N, CA, C and O atoms as CSV, one atom per row, in Angstrom:
chain,resi,resn,atom,element,x,y,z
A,1,MET,N,N,5.227,-12.168,3.436
A,1,MET,CA,C,6.210,-11.244,3.962
A,1,MET,C,C,6.167,-9.955,3.145
A,1,MET,O,O,6.108,-9.984,1.916
A,2,ALA,N,N,6.198,-8.856,3.830
A,2,ALA,CA,C,6.125,-7.545,3.182
A,2,ALA,C,C,7.436,-7.212,2.473
A,2,ALA,O,O,8.516,-7.594,2.924
A,3,ILE,N,N,7.324,-6.505,1.369
A,3,ILE,CA,C,8.478,-6.027,0.621
A,3,ILE,C,C,8.929,-4.705,1.238
A,3,ILE,O,O,8.127,-3.779,1.365
A,4,ASP,N,N,10.203,-4.605,1.623
A,4,ASP,CA,C,10.729,-3.350,2.178
A,4,ASP,C,C,11.183,-2.475,1.021
A,4,ASP,O,O,12.128,-2.815,0.310
A,5,LEU,N,N,10.509,-1.346,0.837
A,5,LEU,CA,C,10.837,-0.454,-0.269
A,5,LEU,C,C,12.144,0.300,-0.057
A,5,LEU,O,O,12.670,0.913,-0.986
A,6,GLU,N,N,12.668,0.253,1.163
A,6,GLU,CA,C,13.978,0.827,1.497
A,6,GLU,C,C,14.130,2.285,1.081
A,6,GLU,O,O,15.183,2.686,0.585
A,7,PHE,N,N,13.087,3.073,1.281
A,7,PHE,CA,C,13.213,4.512,1.100
A,7,PHE,C,C,12.429,5.203,2.192
A,7,PHE,O,O,11.593,4.599,2.863
A,8,SER,N,N,12.714,6.476,2.355
A,8,SER,CA,C,12.069,7.261,3.387
A,8,SER,C,C,11.388,8.468,2.746
A,8,SER,O,O,11.941,9.109,1.852
A,9,ILE,N,N,10.195,8.762,3.211
A,9,ILE,CA,C,9.409,9.881,2.718
A,9,ILE,C,C,9.281,10.885,3.851
A,9,ILE,O,O,9.011,10.496,4.987
A,10,THR,N,N,9.468,12.152,3.569
A,10,THR,CA,C,9.298,13.177,4.588
A,10,THR,C,C,7.815,13.328,4.909
A,10,THR,O,O,6.973,13.381,4.014
A,11,GLU,N,N,7.513,13.397,6.210
A,11,GLU,CA,C,6.102,13.483,6.606
A,11,GLU,C,C,5.406,14.677,5.943
A,11,GLU,O,O,6.030,15.691,5.631
A,12,ASN,N,N,4.121,14.525,5.744
A,12,ASN,CA,C,3.242,15.529,5.135
A,12,ASN,C,C,3.598,15.844,3.682
A,12,ASN,O,O,3.117,16.832,3.127
A,13,SER,N,N,4.434,15.012,3.066
A,13,SER,CA,C,4.738,15.199,1.643
A,13,SER,C,C,3.807,14.284,0.841
A,13,SER,O,O,2.701,13.988,1.295
A,14,SER,N,N,4.227,13.841,-0.321
A,14,SER,CA,C,3.382,12.940,-1.109
A,14,SER,C,C,4.244,11.941,-1.868
A,14,SER,O,O,5.417,12.189,-2.148
A,15,VAL,N,N,3.634,10.810,-2.193
A,15,VAL,CA,C,4.314,9.760,-2.945
A,15,VAL,C,C,3.259,8.935,-3.686
A,15,VAL,O,O,2.142,8.754,-3.202
A,16,ALA,N,N,3.630,8.447,-4.853
A,16,ALA,CA,C,2.789,7.501,-5.589
A,16,ALA,C,C,3.518,6.167,-5.591
A,16,ALA,O,O,4.659,6.075,-6.045
A,17,ILE,N,N,2.856,5.134,-5.082
A,17,ILE,CA,C,3.442,3.799,-5.033
A,17,ILE,C,C,2.755,2.945,-6.088
A,17,ILE,O,O,1.530,2.823,-6.100
A,18,GLN,N,N,3.548,2.358,-6.966
A,18,GLN,CA,C,3.009,1.516,-8.030
A,18,GLN,C,C,2.863,0.091,-7.529
A,18,GLN,O,O,3.776,-0.459,-6.913
A,19,ALA,N,N,1.705,-0.502,-7.798
A,19,ALA,CA,C,1.463,-1.904,-7.463
A,19,ALA,C,C,1.050,-2.633,-8.734
A,19,ALA,O,O,0.154,-2.193,-9.455
A,20,SER,N,N,1.711,-3.750,-8.999
A,20,SER,CA,C,1.344,-4.579,-10.142
A,20,SER,C,C,1.132,-6.002,-9.643
A,20,SER,O,O,1.671,-6.394,-8.608
A,21,PHE,N,N,0.345,-6.770,-10.388
A,21,PHE,CA,C,-0.133,-8.049,-9.873
A,21,PHE,C,C,0.121,-9.180,-10.862
A,21,PHE,O,O,-0.096,-9.042,-12.066
A,22,THR,N,N,0.591,-10.316,-10.313
A,22,THR,CA,C,0.813,-11.509,-11.116
A,22,THR,C,C,0.025,-12.672,-10.522
A,22,THR,O,O,-0.283,-12.694,-9.330
A,23,ASP,N,N,-0.292,-13.634,-11.379
A,23,ASP,CA,C,-1.081,-14.783,-10.940
A,23,ASP,C,C,-0.193,-15.892,-10.374
A,23,ASP,O,O,1.004,-15.700,-10.158
A,24,GLU,N,N,-0.798,-17.042,-10.141
A,24,GLU,CA,C,-0.104,-18.183,-9.542
A,24,GLU,C,C,1.064,-18.672,-10.390
A,24,GLU,O,O,2.006,-19.277,-9.878
A,25,ASP,N,N,0.990,-18.402,-11.698
A,25,ASP,CA,C,2.045,-18.837,-12.613
A,25,ASP,C,C,3.087,-17.758,-12.871
A,25,ASP,O,O,4.018,-17.966,-13.649
A,26,GLY,N,N,2.938,-16.608,-12.225
A,26,GLY,CA,C,3.873,-15.513,-12.406
A,26,GLY,C,C,3.566,-14.620,-13.599
A,26,GLY,O,O,4.365,-13.754,-13.956
A,27,ASP,N,N,2.397,-14.833,-14.221
A,27,ASP,CA,C,1.991,-14.017,-15.366
A,27,ASP,C,C,1.220,-12.785,-14.894
A,27,ASP,O,O,0.498,-12.838,-13.898
A,28,THR,N,N,1.378,-11.688,-15.613
A,28,THR,CA,C,0.647,-10.464,-15.293
A,28,THR,C,C,-0.851,-10.719,-15.413
A,28,THR,O,O,-1.314,-11.287,-16.402
A,29,ILE,N,N,-1.602,-10.298,-14.404
A,29,ILE,CA,C,-3.064,-10.464,-14.425
A,29,ILE,C,C,-3.656,-9.362,-15.294
A,29,ILE,O,O,-3.407,-8.178,-15.067
A,30,SER,N,N,-4.431,-9.755,-16.277
A,30,SER,CA,C,-5.107,-8.787,-17.139
A,30,SER,C,C,-6.108,-7.983,-16.313
A,30,SER,O,O,-6.816,-8.537,-15.472
A,31,ALA,N,N,-6.161,-6.685,-16.556
A,31,ALA,CA,C,-7.113,-5.829,-15.830
A,31,ALA,C,C,-8.549,-6.316,-16.017
A,31,ALA,O,O,-9.383,-6.124,-15.132
A,32,SER,N,N,-8.844,-6.934,-17.140
A,32,SER,CA,C,-10.205,-7.424,-17.398
A,32,SER,C,C,-10.592,-8.584,-16.476
A,32,SER,O,O,-11.777,-8.882,-16.325
A,33,LEU,N,N,-9.606,-9.239,-15.859
A,33,LEU,CA,C,-9.882,-10.346,-14.940
A,33,LEU,C,C,-9.939,-9.903,-13.480
A,33,LEU,O,O,-10.315,-10.683,-12.605
A,34,ILE,N,N,-9.567,-8.654,-13.221
A,34,ILE,CA,C,-9.559,-8.135,-11.853
A,34,ILE,C,C,-10.935,-7.584,-11.516
A,34,ILE,O,O,-11.491,-6.777,-12.261
A,35,LYS,N,N,-11.485,-8.030,-10.376
A,35,LYS,CA,C,-12.819,-7.589,-9.948
A,35,LYS,C,C,-12.757,-6.431,-8.965
A,35,LYS,O,O,-13.613,-5.546,-8.986
A,36,SER,N,N,-11.750,-6.437,-8.106
A,36,SER,CA,C,-11.625,-5.327,-7.147
A,36,SER,C,C,-10.195,-5.221,-6.643
A,36,SER,O,O,-9.448,-6.198,-6.590
A,37,ILE,N,N,-9.842,-3.982,-6.274
A,37,ILE,CA,C,-8.556,-3.695,-5.647
A,37,ILE,C,C,-8.828,-2.749,-4.485
A,37,ILE,O,O,-9.434,-1.692,-4.662
A,38,LYS,N,N,-8.377,-3.134,-3.300
A,38,LYS,CA,C,-8.530,-2.293,-2.109
A,38,LYS,C,C,-7.199,-2.246,-1.376
A,38,LYS,O,O,-6.432,-3.209,-1.381
A,39,TRP,N,N,-6.939,-1.093,-0.739
A,39,TRP,CA,C,-5.707,-0.974,0.017
A,39,TRP,C,C,-5.957,-0.418,1.411
A,39,TRP,O,O,-6.946,0.269,1.669
A,40,THR,N,N,-5.018,-0.744,2.302
A,40,THR,CA,C,-5.057,-0.304,3.697
A,40,THR,C,C,-3.670,0.192,4.075
A,40,THR,O,O,-2.664,-0.381,3.658
A,41,LEU,N,N,-3.620,1.260,4.868
A,41,LEU,CA,C,-2.358,1.815,5.344
A,41,LEU,C,C,-2.303,1.684,6.863
A,41,LEU,O,O,-3.205,2.137,7.567
A,42,LYS,N,N,-1.225,1.052,7.365
A,42,LYS,CA,C,-1.071,0.832,8.805
A,42,LYS,C,C,0.255,1.391,9.312
A,42,LYS,O,O,1.237,1.471,8.574
A,43,ASP,N,N,0.260,1.773,10.580
A,43,ASP,CA,C,1.486,2.083,11.295
A,43,ASP,C,C,2.026,0.755,11.825
A,43,ASP,O,O,1.308,0.038,12.522
A,44,VAL,N,N,3.264,0.420,11.512
A,44,VAL,CA,C,3.807,-0.886,11.870
A,44,VAL,C,C,3.933,-1.057,13.387
A,44,VAL,O,O,3.597,-2.120,13.909
A,45,PHE,N,N,4.405,-0.046,14.097
A,45,PHE,CA,C,4.634,-0.164,15.537
A,45,PHE,C,C,3.328,-0.353,16.313
A,45,PHE,O,O,3.240,-1.229,17.173
A,46,THR,N,N,2.323,0.457,16.016
A,46,THR,CA,C,1.072,0.387,16.777
A,46,THR,C,C,0.059,-0.584,16.174
A,46,THR,O,O,-0.847,-1.050,16.866
A,47,GLY,N,N,0.209,-0.888,14.889
A,47,GLY,CA,C,-0.768,-1.737,14.213
A,47,GLY,C,C,-2.047,-1.007,13.843
A,47,GLY,O,O,-2.983,-1.612,13.322
A,48,ARG,N,N,-2.090,0.293,14.111
A,48,ARG,CA,C,-3.299,1.084,13.851
A,48,ARG,C,C,-3.391,1.501,12.388
A,48,ARG,O,O,-2.388,1.673,11.696
A,49,ILE,N,N,-4.632,1.654,11.952
A,49,ILE,CA,C,-4.906,2.188,10.618
A,49,ILE,C,C,-4.509,3.664,10.614
A,49,ILE,O,O,-4.799,4.394,11.562
A,50,VAL,N,N,-3.850,4.095,9.551
A,50,VAL,CA,C,-3.414,5.485,9.421
A,50,VAL,C,C,-4.468,6.268,8.637
A,50,VAL,O,O,-4.881,5.855,7.553
A,51,ASN,N,N,-4.899,7.406,9.197
A,51,ASN,CA,C,-5.755,8.372,8.500
A,51,ASN,C,C,-7.025,7.745,7.910
A,51,ASN,O,O,-7.460,8.119,6.821
A,52,ASP,N,N,-7.608,6.799,8.634
A,52,ASP,CA,C,-8.833,6.107,8.174
A,52,ASP,C,C,-8.675,5.449,6.811
A,52,ASP,O,O,-9.651,5.307,6.074
A,53,ARG,N,N,-7.459,5.049,6.470
A,53,ARG,CA,C,-7.185,4.439,5.159
A,53,ARG,C,C,-7.292,2.918,5.254
A,53,ARG,O,O,-6.287,2.207,5.231
A,54,GLU,N,N,-8.524,2.438,5.362
A,54,GLU,CA,C,-8.782,1.000,5.442
A,54,GLU,C,C,-9.736,0.594,4.326
A,54,GLU,O,O,-10.802,1.186,4.162
A,55,ASP,N,N,-9.341,-0.426,3.559
A,55,ASP,CA,C,-10.152,-0.947,2.451
A,55,ASP,C,C,-10.570,0.151,1.480
A,55,ASP,O,O,-11.737,0.246,1.099
A,56,VAL,N,N,-9.614,0.969,1.088
A,56,VAL,CA,C,-9.855,2.040,0.122
A,56,VAL,C,C,-9.880,1.418,-1.278
A,56,VAL,O,O,-8.916,0.772,-1.687
A,57,SER,N,N,-10.964,1.610,-2.000
A,57,SER,CA,C,-11.092,1.068,-3.356
A,57,SER,C,C,-10.379,1.955,-4.357
A,57,SER,O,O,-10.367,3.180,-4.232
A,58,VAL,N,N,-9.781,1.310,-5.360
A,58,VAL,CA,C,-9.166,2.039,-6.469
A,58,VAL,C,C,-9.717,1.478,-7.773
A,58,VAL,O,O,-10.190,0.343,-7.825
A,59,ASP,N,N,-9.649,2.282,-8.814
A,59,ASP,CA,C,-10.083,1.817,-10.133
A,59,ASP,C,C,-9.243,0.624,-10.549
A,59,ASP,O,O,-8.024,0.609,-10.377
A,60,VAL,N,N,-9.920,-0.373,-11.099
A,60,VAL,CA,C,-9.244,-1.593,-11.520
A,60,VAL,C,C,-8.324,-1.311,-12.710
A,60,VAL,O,O,-8.742,-0.738,-13.717
A,61,ASP,N,N,-7.077,-1.722,-12.571
A,61,ASP,CA,C,-6.085,-1.630,-13.633
A,61,ASP,C,C,-4.898,-2.471,-13.184
A,61,ASP,O,O,-4.878,-2.947,-12.049
A,62,ASN,N,N,-3.932,-2.658,-14.035
A,62,ASN,CA,C,-2.710,-3.359,-13.659
A,62,ASN,C,C,-1.586,-2.853,-14.545
A,62,ASN,O,O,-1.516,-3.203,-15.723
A,63,PRO,N,N,-0.696,-2.023,-13.981
A,63,PRO,CA,C,-0.541,-1.681,-12.572
A,63,PRO,C,C,-1.501,-0.569,-12.141
A,63,PRO,O,O,-2.181,0.050,-12.959
A,64,VAL,N,N,-1.529,-0.342,-10.813
A,64,VAL,CA,C,-2.245,0.801,-10.239
A,64,VAL,C,C,-1.232,1.655,-9.478
A,64,VAL,O,O,-0.171,1.180,-9.074
A,65,TYR,N,N,-1.584,2.912,-9.297
A,65,TYR,CA,C,-0.747,3.833,-8.521
A,65,TYR,C,C,-1.558,4.284,-7.324
A,65,TYR,O,O,-2.675,4.782,-7.469
A,66,ILE,N,N,-0.992,4.107,-6.145
A,66,ILE,CA,C,-1.645,4.507,-4.903
A,66,ILE,C,C,-0.944,5.774,-4.423
A,66,ILE,O,O,0.254,5.770,-4.141
A,67,PHE,N,N,-1.709,6.852,-4.336
A,67,PHE,CA,C,-1.166,8.158,-3.995
A,67,PHE,C,C,-1.380,8.426,-2.511
A,67,PHE,O,O,-2.513,8.422,-2.031
A,68,LEU,N,N,-0.299,8.659,-1.792
A,68,LEU,CA,C,-0.347,8.972,-0.361
A,68,LEU,C,C,0.173,10.388,-0.161
A,68,LEU,O,O,1.153,10.796,-0.784
A,69,SER,N,N,-0.498,11.135,0.720
A,69,SER,CA,C,-0.066,12.512,0.976
A,69,SER,C,C,-0.588,12.986,2.327
A,69,SER,O,O,-1.402,12.319,2.965
A,70,GLY,N,N,-0.101,14.156,2.752
A,70,GLY,CA,C,-0.601,14.813,3.968
A,70,GLY,C,C,-0.613,13.905,5.182
A,70,GLY,O,O,0.423,13.365,5.570
A,71,ASP,N,N,-1.790,13.733,5.785
A,71,ASP,CA,C,-1.922,12.945,7.016
A,71,ASP,C,C,-1.655,11.453,6.813
A,71,ASP,O,O,-1.463,10.728,7.789
A,72,ASP,N,N,-1.640,10.978,5.556
A,72,ASP,CA,C,-1.242,9.585,5.306
A,72,ASP,C,C,0.212,9.384,5.728
A,72,ASP,O,O,0.610,8.293,6.137
A,73,LEU,N,N,0.987,10.448,5.623
A,73,LEU,CA,C,2.429,10.382,5.865
A,73,LEU,C,C,2.811,11.243,7.062
A,73,LEU,O,O,3.727,12.062,6.987
A,74,LYS,N,N,2.107,11.050,8.146
A,74,LYS,CA,C,2.324,11.838,9.355
A,74,LYS,C,C,2.948,10.962,10.438
A,74,LYS,O,O,2.556,9.808,10.613
A,75,ILE,N,N,3.923,11.518,11.167
A,75,ILE,CA,C,4.507,10.822,12.312
A,75,ILE,C,C,3.479,10.823,13.438
A,75,ILE,O,O,2.979,11.879,13.828
A,76,ILE,N,N,3.165,9.637,13.959
A,76,ILE,CA,C,2.150,9.515,15.013
A,76,ILE,C,C,2.740,9.883,16.375
A,76,ILE,O,O,2.158,10.687,17.104
A,77,ASN,N,N,3.886,9.304,16.720
A,77,ASN,CA,C,4.557,9.594,17.993
A,77,ASN,C,C,5.612,10.651,17.721
A,77,ASN,O,O,6.629,10.356,17.095
A,78,ARG,N,N,5.392,11.872,18.176
A,78,ARG,CA,C,6.272,13.003,17.869
A,78,ARG,C,C,7.701,12.819,18.410
A,78,ARG,O,O,8.597,13.567,18.016
A,79,ARG,N,N,7.934,11.847,19.298
A,79,ARG,CA,C,9.288,11.589,19.788
A,79,ARG,C,C,10.117,10.800,18.778
A,79,ARG,O,O,11.343,10.750,18.881
A,80,ASN,N,N,9.449,10.182,17.801
A,80,ASN,CA,C,10.149,9.383,16.794
A,80,ASN,C,C,10.691,10.259,15.663
A,80,ASN,O,O,10.034,11.200,15.218
A,81,LYS,N,N,11.894,9.930,15.214
A,81,LYS,CA,C,12.449,10.606,14.042
A,81,LYS,C,C,11.915,9.969,12.761
A,81,LYS,O,O,11.744,10.640,11.744
A,82,THR,N,N,11.655,8.663,12.827
A,82,THR,CA,C,11.060,7.949,11.695
A,82,THR,C,C,10.032,6.955,12.218
A,82,THR,O,O,10.092,6.516,13.366
A,83,GLU,N,N,9.103,6.617,11.361
A,83,GLU,CA,C,8.133,5.559,11.656
A,83,GLU,C,C,7.947,4.724,10.403
A,83,GLU,O,O,8.002,5.227,9.281
A,84,GLN,N,N,7.728,3.445,10.620
A,84,GLN,CA,C,7.526,2.554,9.480
A,84,GLN,C,C,6.034,2.354,9.246
A,84,GLN,O,O,5.263,2.131,10.179
A,85,LYS,N,N,5.650,2.441,7.978
A,85,LYS,CA,C,4.256,2.238,7.565
A,85,LYS,C,C,4.188,1.003,6.681
A,85,LYS,O,O,5.175,0.619,6.054
A,86,GLU,N,N,3.009,0.386,6.638
A,86,GLU,CA,C,2.772,-0.774,5.784
A,86,GLU,C,C,1.573,-0.502,4.903
A,86,GLU,O,O,0.495,-0.164,5.391
A,87,LEU,N,N,1.764,-0.649,3.602
A,87,LEU,CA,C,0.691,-0.532,2.625
A,87,LEU,C,C,0.303,-1.944,2.211
A,87,LEU,O,O,1.133,-2.690,1.691
A,88,ILE,N,N,-0.954,-2.315,2.439
A,88,ILE,CA,C,-1.454,-3.646,2.129
A,88,ILE,C,C,-2.453,-3.517,0.983
A,88,ILE,O,O,-3.392,-2.725,1.056
A,89,VAL,N,N,-2.245,-4.295,-0.067
A,89,VAL,CA,C,-3.124,-4.248,-1.237
A,89,VAL,C,C,-3.768,-5.618,-1.409
A,89,VAL,O,O,-3.080,-6.638,-1.458
A,90,ASN,N,N,-5.106,-5.630,-1.499
A,90,ASN,CA,C,-5.861,-6.860,-1.692
A,90,ASN,C,C,-6.581,-6.818,-3.027
A,90,ASN,O,O,-7.243,-5.835,-3.362
A,91,VAL,N,N,-6.441,-7.903,-3.785
A,91,VAL,CA,C,-7.006,-7.989,-5.132
A,91,VAL,C,C,-7.885,-9.231,-5.225
A,91,VAL,O,O,-7.506,-10.304,-4.757
A,92,ILE,N,N,-9.055,-9.080,-5.830
A,92,ILE,CA,C,-9.921,-10.216,-6.170
A,92,ILE,C,C,-9.927,-10.304,-7.692
A,92,ILE,O,O,-10.180,-9.314,-8.379
A,93,TYR,N,N,-9.647,-11.497,-8.214
A,93,TYR,CA,C,-9.578,-11.666,-9.665
A,93,TYR,C,C,-9.979,-13.085,-10.043
A,93,TYR,O,O,-10.049,-13.969,-9.190
A,94,ASP,N,N,-10.238,-13.294,-11.318
A,94,ASP,CA,C,-10.523,-14.629,-11.836
A,94,ASP,C,C,-9.251,-15.200,-12.435
A,94,ASP,O,O,-8.688,-14.636,-13.373
A,95,SER,N,N,-8.801,-16.323,-11.885
A,95,SER,CA,C,-7.619,-16.992,-12.434
A,95,SER,C,C,-8.079,-18.201,-13.238
A,95,SER,O,O,-9.263,-18.540,-13.244
A,96,LYS,N,N,-7.149,-18.839,-13.906
A,96,LYS,CA,C,-7.538,-20.029,-14.659
A,96,LYS,C,C,-7.829,-21.204,-13.734
A,96,LYS,O,O,-8.357,-22.226,-14.172
A,97,TYR,N,N,-7.488,-21.063,-12.462
A,97,TYR,CA,C,-7.712,-22.126,-11.495
A,97,TYR,C,C,-8.924,-21.894,-10.604
A,97,TYR,O,O,-9.510,-22.839,-10.077
A,98,LYS,N,N,-9.300,-20.610,-10.439
A,98,LYS,CA,C,-10.358,-20.313,-9.467
A,98,LYS,C,C,-11.020,-18.982,-9.791
A,98,LYS,O,O,-10.348,-18.006,-10.124
A,99,THR,N,N,-12.347,-18.956,-9.689
A,99,THR,CA,C,-13.092,-17.705,-9.778
A,99,THR,C,C,-12.994,-17.008,-8.428
A,99,THR,O,O,-13.036,-17.664,-7.387
A,100,ASN,N,N,-12.864,-15.690,-8.436
A,100,ASN,CA,C,-12.735,-14.894,-7.206
A,100,ASN,C,C,-11.521,-15.295,-6.366
A,100,ASN,O,O,-11.600,-15.408,-5.143
A,101,ALA,N,N,-10.411,-15.504,-7.046
A,101,ALA,CA,C,-9.160,-15.774,-6.333
A,101,ALA,C,C,-8.727,-14.486,-5.630
A,101,ALA,O,O,-9.026,-13.383,-6.087
A,102,SER,N,N,-8.026,-14.645,-4.523
A,102,SER,CA,C,-7.569,-13.454,-3.800
A,102,SER,C,C,-6.048,-13.395,-3.774
A,102,SER,O,O,-5.357,-14.413,-3.755
A,103,LEU,N,N,-5.566,-12.183,-3.775
A,103,LEU,CA,C,-4.134,-11.901,-3.739
A,103,LEU,C,C,-3.935,-10.774,-2.740
A,103,LEU,O,O,-4.629,-9.758,-2.789
A,104,SER,N,N,-2.996,-10.956,-1.844
A,104,SER,CA,C,-2.692,-9.910,-0.874
A,104,SER,C,C,-1.191,-9.684,-0.863
A,104,SER,O,O,-0.414,-10.620,-0.675
A,105,GLU,N,N,-0.786,-8.433,-1.065
A,105,GLU,CA,C,0.623,-8.056,-1.057
A,105,GLU,C,C,0.785,-6.841,-0.148
A,105,GLU,O,O,-0.142,-6.049,0.023
A,106,SER,N,N,1.968,-6.708,0.426
A,106,SER,CA,C,2.209,-5.531,1.259
A,106,SER,C,C,3.640,-5.048,1.089
A,106,SER,O,O,4.533,-5.801,0.702
A,107,CYS,N,N,3.831,-3.769,1.389
A,107,CYS,CA,C,5.172,-3.191,1.336
A,107,CYS,C,C,5.364,-2.279,2.541
A,107,CYS,O,O,4.412,-1.727,3.091
A,108,LEU,N,N,6.613,-2.143,2.926
A,108,LEU,CA,C,6.993,-1.304,4.059
A,108,LEU,C,C,7.796,-0.112,3.559
A,108,LEU,O,O,8.582,-0.225,2.619
A,109,PHE,N,N,7.585,1.028,4.203
A,109,PHE,CA,C,8.393,2.212,3.911
A,109,PHE,C,C,8.456,3.067,5.160
A,109,PHE,O,O,7.630,2.931,6.063
A,110,LYS,N,N,9.437,3.946,5.206
A,110,LYS,CA,C,9.626,4.809,6.372
A,110,LYS,C,C,9.145,6.224,6.077
A,110,LYS,O,O,9.249,6.724,4.957
A,111,VAL,N,N,8.622,6.842,7.114
A,111,VAL,CA,C,8.257,8.258,7.064
A,111,VAL,C,C,9.205,8.962,8.041
A,111,VAL,O,O,9.322,8.563,9.200
A,112,SER,N,N,9.874,10.001,7.567
A,112,SER,CA,C,10.816,10.767,8.387
A,112,SER,C,C,10.154,12.048,8.873
A,112,SER,O,O,9.428,12.712,8.133
A,113,ARG,N,N,10.415,12.380,10.120
A,113,ARG,CA,C,9.834,13.576,10.713
A,113,ARG,C,C,10.310,14.825,9.983
A,113,ARG,O,O,11.488,14.955,9.650
A,114,LEU,N,N,9.388,15.729,9.742
A,114,LEU,CA,C,9.695,17.020,9.152
A,114,LEU,C,C,10.402,17.855,10.201
A,114,LEU,O,O,9.860,18.079,11.283
A,115,THR,N,N,11.608,18.319,9.895
A,115,THR,CA,C,12.357,19.127,10.852
A,115,THR,C,C,12.242,20.584,10.466
A,115,THR,O,O,12.243,20.921,9.282
A,116,SER,N,N,12.145,21.443,11.449
A,116,SER,CA,C,12.042,22.875,11.189
A,116,SER,C,C,13.425,23.507,11.276
A,116,SER,O,O,14.332,22.997,11.934
A,117,GLY,N,N,13.552,24.653,10.578
A,117,GLY,CA,C,14.786,25.420,10.664
A,117,GLY,C,C,15.726,25.001,9.649
A,117,GLY,O,O,16.829,25.541,9.569
C-alpha cells in the first residue's frame, strides 16, 4: 500500500522527496549492500507514466533524494484542479536472508493546478 504524503505541490514547481530503506528486520540497509535503486512516476487516475520517468536510476545511497520538477509535476487533464501522482521506488540489495533481495515502496502526493492572476 502506498504512503500518502498528504501534501500538494503546485504544478511546474519542484520538490525533493526523501526515500530511505529498511530490511526485513526493520534495520536501515547499509548503502554498501544496495545494488540498485530505480524510480517510476505515474499518474494515479490514468496509470500512465509521467514525463517518461520509468525505471530512472539514482546513485546508490540510503537515504536518497528524488528531485521532481517542471513536466514531472504537470496537470495532465487541464479540467482538473488537482491530480494525484505515485512515486514508486524499487531497490535491489543483499540481505542476510537473500542475495539480490527486492524492495518496492511507493508514495502518493497531489499536484495542484497553477492558477493565473
